[in-house]
C-alpha positions in Angstrom: -42.7 8.8 10.7 -40.3 7.5 8.1 -36.6 8.2 8.0 -36.3 8.6 4.1 -38.7 10.1 1.8 -38.2 9.0 -2.0 -39.9 11.3 -4.6 -40.1 10.1 -8.1 -41.3 12.6 -10.8 -43.1 10.6 -13.9 -44.3 11.9 -17.3 -45.3 8.9 -19.8 -42.7 6.6 -18.5 -45.0 3.7 -17.8 -42.2 1.5 -19.6 -39.6 2.4 -16.9 -41.8 1.7 -13.8 -41.5 -1.9 -13.3 -37.7 -1.5 -13.0 -37.7 1.5 -11.0 -40.4 0.7 -8.3 -39.5 -3.0 -8.1 -36.1 -1.9 -7.3 -37.5 0.1 -4.4 -39.2 -3.1 -3.1 -35.8 -4.9 -2.9 -34.0 -2.2 -0.7 -32.4 -3.6 2.1 -33.3 -0.3 4.2 -36.9 -0.2 4.8 -37.8 2.8 6.7 -38.7 4.8 3.8 -41.8 6.2 1.9 -42.1 6.5 -1.8 -43.9 9.5 -3.3 -44.7 9.0 -7.1 -45.8 12.4 -8.7 -47.3 11.9 -12.0 -47.0 15.1 -14.4 -50.4 14.5 -16.3 -49.2 11.2 -18.0 -51.4 9.8 -20.9 -49.6 6.4 -21.1 -51.4 4.6 -18.3 -48.8 5.3 -15.9 -51.1 6.2 -13.0 -53.3 3.1 -13.5 -50.3 0.8 -13.7 -48.9 2.2 -10.1 -52.3 1.9 -8.4 -52.5 -1.6 -9.7 -49.2 -3.1 -9.1 -47.8 -1.0 -6.4 -50.4 0.0 -3.9 -47.6 0.7 -1.4 -46.7 3.9 -3.2 -48.3 7.2 -2.3 -49.3 8.8 -5.6 -49.7 12.5 -6.4 -51.5 13.3 -9.8 -51.0 16.7 -11.4 -53.2 17.7 -14.4 -50.5 18.6 -16.8 -46.7 18.5 -17.1 -45.2 20.8 -14.4 -41.8 19.7 -15.1 -39.0 18.1 -12.9 -38.5 20.9 -10.5 -42.5 21.7 -9.7 -43.1 17.9 -9.6 -40.4 17.5 -7.0 -41.9 20.5 -5.1 -45.1 19.0 -5.1 -43.7 15.7 -3.7 -41.6 17.5 -1.1 -44.7 19.1 0.2 -46.1 15.9 1.2 -42.6 14.3 2.4 -42.3 13.7 5.8 -38.7 12.1 6.0 -35.6 13.7 7.5 -33.9 12.9 4.4 -35.3 13.7 0.9 -34.1 11.6 -2.0 -34.8 12.5 -5.6 -35.1 9.6 -8.0 -35.5 9.8 -11.8 -38.4 7.2 -12.9 -35.9 5.9 -15.5 -33.5 4.1 -12.9 -33.1 0.9 -10.9 -31.5 1.2 -7.7 -29.0 -1.2 -6.2 -30.6 -3.2 -3.2 -28.1 -1.4 -0.9 -28.8 2.1 -2.5 -30.9 3.5 0.6 -28.8 1.7 3.2 -25.7 3.3 1.8 -27.3 6.5 1.7 -28.9 6.3 5.4 -25.2 5.1 6.5 -23.6 8.2 5.0 -26.1 10.6 6.7 -24.6 9.3 10.2 -20.9 9.1 8.8 -20.8 12.6 7.5 -23.3 14.6 10.2 -22.2 17.8 8.6 -22.9 17.2 5.2 -26.1 18.8 3.6 -26.3 16.5 0.5 -25.1 13.1 -0.8 -24.6 12.3 -4.6 -24.9 8.6 -5.9 -22.9 6.8 -8.3 -24.9 6.9 -11.2 -24.0 4.0 -13.7 -25.3 3.5 -17.4 -28.2 1.1 -17.4 -27.1 -0.8 -20.5 -23.5 -0.8 -19.6 -23.1 -1.2 -15.7 -19.2 -1.3 -16.0 -19.5 2.6 -16.9 -20.2 5.5 -14.8 -22.6 8.2 -16.0 -21.9 10.6 -13.1 -20.6 10.7 -9.5 -21.8 14.2 -8.8 -20.6 17.4 -10.3 -17.9 20.3 -9.8 -17.9 23.7 -10.9 -15.6 26.6 -11.8 -15.4 30.1 -11.2 -17.3 31.0 -14.5 -20.3 28.9 -13.4 -19.6 26.1 -15.7 -20.5 22.6 -14.3 -18.4 19.7 -14.6 -19.8 16.0 -14.3 -17.5 13.6 -12.6 -16.5 10.3 -13.9 -18.5 10.3 -17.2 -17.7 7.3 -19.3 -15.0 6.1 -17.1 -15.0 2.4 -16.4 -15.9 2.0 -12.5 -12.7 1.3 -10.3 -10.9 2.0 -7.3 -10.9 5.6 -7.7 -14.5 5.9 -7.5 -15.0 3.4 -4.5 -14.1 6.1 -2.0 -16.3 8.6 -0.6 -15.2 12.3 -1.1 -16.5 15.8 -1.2 -18.0 17.1 -4.4 -19.4 20.4 -5.1 -23.0 19.0 -5.8 -25.1 15.9 -6.8 -27.1 15.1 -9.9 -30.8 15.3 -9.4 -31.4 12.1 -10.8 -30.3 10.2 -7.9 -29.5 12.4 -4.9 -30.2 13.0 -1.1 -31.0 16.4 0.6 -31.1 16.8 4.2 -34.3 18.4 5.3 -32.7 20.8 7.6 -30.3 22.2 4.6 -33.6 22.4 2.3 -35.2 24.4 5.0 -32.2 26.7 5.4 -31.7 27.2 1.4 -34.8 26.3 -0.2 -35.7 23.5 -2.5 -35.7 23.5 -6.4 -36.6 26.6 -8.3 -39.7 26.1 -10.1 -38.6 28.6 -12.8 -36.2 26.1 -14.1 -38.7 23.6 -15.2 -36.0 21.1 -16.1 -32.1 20.9 -16.5 -29.6 22.6 -14.2 -32.0 22.8 -11.2 -29.6 20.6 -9.3 -26.7 22.8 -10.0 -28.4 25.8 -9.0 -29.5 24.2 -5.5 -26.0 22.5 -5.4 -24.4 26.1 -5.5 -26.9 27.7 -3.1 -26.0 25.1 -0.5 -22.4 25.6 -0.8 -22.8 29.4 -0.5 -24.8 28.5 2.9 -21.9 26.4 3.9 -23.7 22.8 3.4 -21.3 20.4 1.8 -21.9 17.5 -0.5 -20.4 14.0 0.0 -20.2 11.4 -2.9 -21.4 7.9 -1.7 -19.7 5.3 -3.6 -22.1 2.6 -2.4 -25.3 4.5 -3.5 -25.7 2.8 -7.0 -28.2 3.6 -9.4 -28.4 2.4 -12.8 -30.0 5.2 -15.1 -31.3 5.2 -18.7 -29.3 8.4 -19.7 -31.3 11.0 -21.4 -34.0 8.7 -22.1 -36.8 11.2 -22.3 -35.4 14.5 -23.2 -33.3 13.4 -25.9 -36.6 12.9 -27.8 -37.0 16.6 -27.9 -33.6 18.0 -28.3 -34.7 21.7 -29.0 -36.2 21.8 -25.5 -33.2 20.2 -24.1 -31.0 22.9 -25.8 -33.5 25.6 -24.8 -33.6 24.7 -21.1 -29.7 24.1 -20.7 -28.8 27.1 -22.3 -31.5 29.3 -20.4 -31.0 27.7 -17.2 -27.1 27.7 -16.8 -27.4 31.7 -17.3 -29.9 31.4 -14.2 -27.4 29.5 -12.2 -24.7 32.2 -13.0 -26.6 35.3 -12.5 -28.3 34.1 -9.4 -25.6 32.6 -7.3 -22.0 33.8 -8.1 -20.6 36.3 -6.1 -20.1 39.8 -7.8 -16.2 39.3 -7.6 -16.6 35.9 -9.6 -18.8 37.6 -12.2 -16.5 40.4 -12.9 -13.5 38.4 -13.3 -15.0 35.8 -15.5 -16.8 38.2 -17.9 -14.2 38.1 -20.5 -14.4 34.4 -20.5 -18.2 34.2 -20.3 -18.6 36.5 -23.3 -16.1 34.4 -25.3 -18.1 31.4 -24.0 -21.5 32.6 -25.3 -20.0 33.6 -28.6 -18.5 30.3 -28.9 -21.8 28.6 -27.8 -23.8 30.7 -30.5 -21.3 29.5 -33.4 -21.6 26.2 -32.3 -25.4 25.8 -32.1 -26.0 27.8 -35.3 -23.5 25.7 -37.2 -25.6 22.5 -36.4 -28.8 23.9 -37.2 -30.0 24.6 -33.5 -29.7 28.5 -33.3 -33.2 29.0 -32.8 -33.7 27.4 -29.6 -30.5 28.8 -28.2 -31.5 32.4 -29.1 -34.8 31.8 -27.7 -33.2 30.7 -24.3 -30.8 33.9 -24.2 -33.8 36.0 -25.2 -35.7 34.5 -22.2 -32.7 35.3 -19.8 -32.9 38.9 -20.8 -36.7 38.9 -20.3 -36.6 37.1 -16.8 -33.1 38.8 -15.7 -35.1 41.2 -13.1 -36.8 38.2 -11.4 -33.5 36.5 -11.3 -31.7 39.4 -9.9 -34.3 39.8 -7.0 -33.6 36.0 -6.0 -29.9 36.8 -6.4 -30.0 39.6 -3.7 -31.7 37.1 -1.2 -29.1 34.4 -1.9 -26.3 36.6 -1.5 -27.7 38.2 1.7 -28.0 34.9 3.4 -24.8 33.4 2.1 -22.1 32.5 4.7 -19.2 31.4 2.5 -16.5 33.8 1.7 -15.3 34.2 -1.8 -12.0 32.7 -1.0 -13.6 29.7 0.8 -15.8 29.2 -2.3 -12.9 29.3 -4.7 -11.1 26.7 -2.9 -14.3 24.2 -3.6 -14.3 25.0 -7.3 -12.6 23.1 -9.9 -9.9 24.5 -12.4 -11.2 26.4 -15.5 -13.0 24.0 -18.0 -12.9 26.9 -20.6 -9.8 25.9 -22.8 -11.4 22.3 -23.5 -14.6 23.3 -24.2 -13.6 26.3 -26.6 -11.8 23.9 -28.8 -14.7 21.8 -29.2 -16.7 24.7 -30.9 -14.2 24.9 -33.5 -13.5 21.0 -33.9 -13.7 20.4 -37.5 -15.1 16.9 -37.1 -17.6 17.4 -34.3 -21.0 16.2 -34.9 -24.2 17.6 -33.2 -24.2 16.3 -29.7 -27.1 14.0 -28.4 -27.0 16.0 -25.1 -27.2 19.6 -24.4 -25.4 18.9 -21.2 -22.4 18.2 -23.3 -22.5 21.5 -25.1 -21.5 25.1 -24.0 -22.0 26.6 -21.6 -23.0 23.4 -19.9 -21.6 20.4 -18.0 -18.2 19.4 -19.4 -17.2 15.7 -18.7 -14.3 15.1 -16.1 -12.6 11.9 -16.7 -10.0 12.4 -14.1 -10.9 11.7 -10.5 -10.5 14.8 -8.2 -8.7 14.5 -4.6 -11.0 14.1 -1.6 -11.1 16.8 0.8 -11.1 16.5 4.6 
């Protein structure tokens, strides 16, 4: 039985696979299995993997089930004690899995581990080193666009890890559940990270677990879908997971935030997918609240403890962006409200 199971979900990503899968062959840590889940690709991805990477275990789905369900299919077949998710459009450093393995032993109480994700085409700059979240449920990516340096060379606790390169302990997933299939894609990692924290499982950033990533290489080709899923799913995260006291306290900010988001997206001609997202939230709210009851019943973290793990409000800086006269339509919905704000200053570690 391998120590680590690496799950890669693919949809028409044939052109990325040589870099991704060859990098796994170069890993200095060898006790792992690779599970390749194909979401009904039509570009020859399956044939390519079968021909050139016979060591890879393949799960072929008939259609595109999205990031969440694709990983769930892989998780069902995984046997490792550590479950690692890796985007298909990445290239892992040779010491990536070794760093994760060492961190699992160095931080035995941690439930998950965030990698250092660098831009593929600019390997001096950080894409993200995990994320933080504020009391209104707004996620903030750590390190985005910073040059790599000493402040990102030290392990620290962060709130959660990006699903593009993350390690989860199996025992944590058995306790809190895996990805929510209703998310399809985007913010499923924030949802899982918040559920994990509510149940007392911390996340540690591992600076030597380096992965180079073609940022938004697939979803940027379909911006309307990106806006729809990001704007729908961030509300799923909010209503599913935040304690009632946090919801009540953040309601004024949240309403202003939604208003600012609406003005922002309609201003740039993206009002239709934004409106579709919010209508879908209302339609699905009963099922979301049903999940919420289970999560809040199982949580072990007090509100005061959760508050100490959250970052300061990102509302003011995001609100200014809504009405910035010179702003252009962003290429990534994760940089739009109420989504993930960039955090450009390092946060102090916690003991």
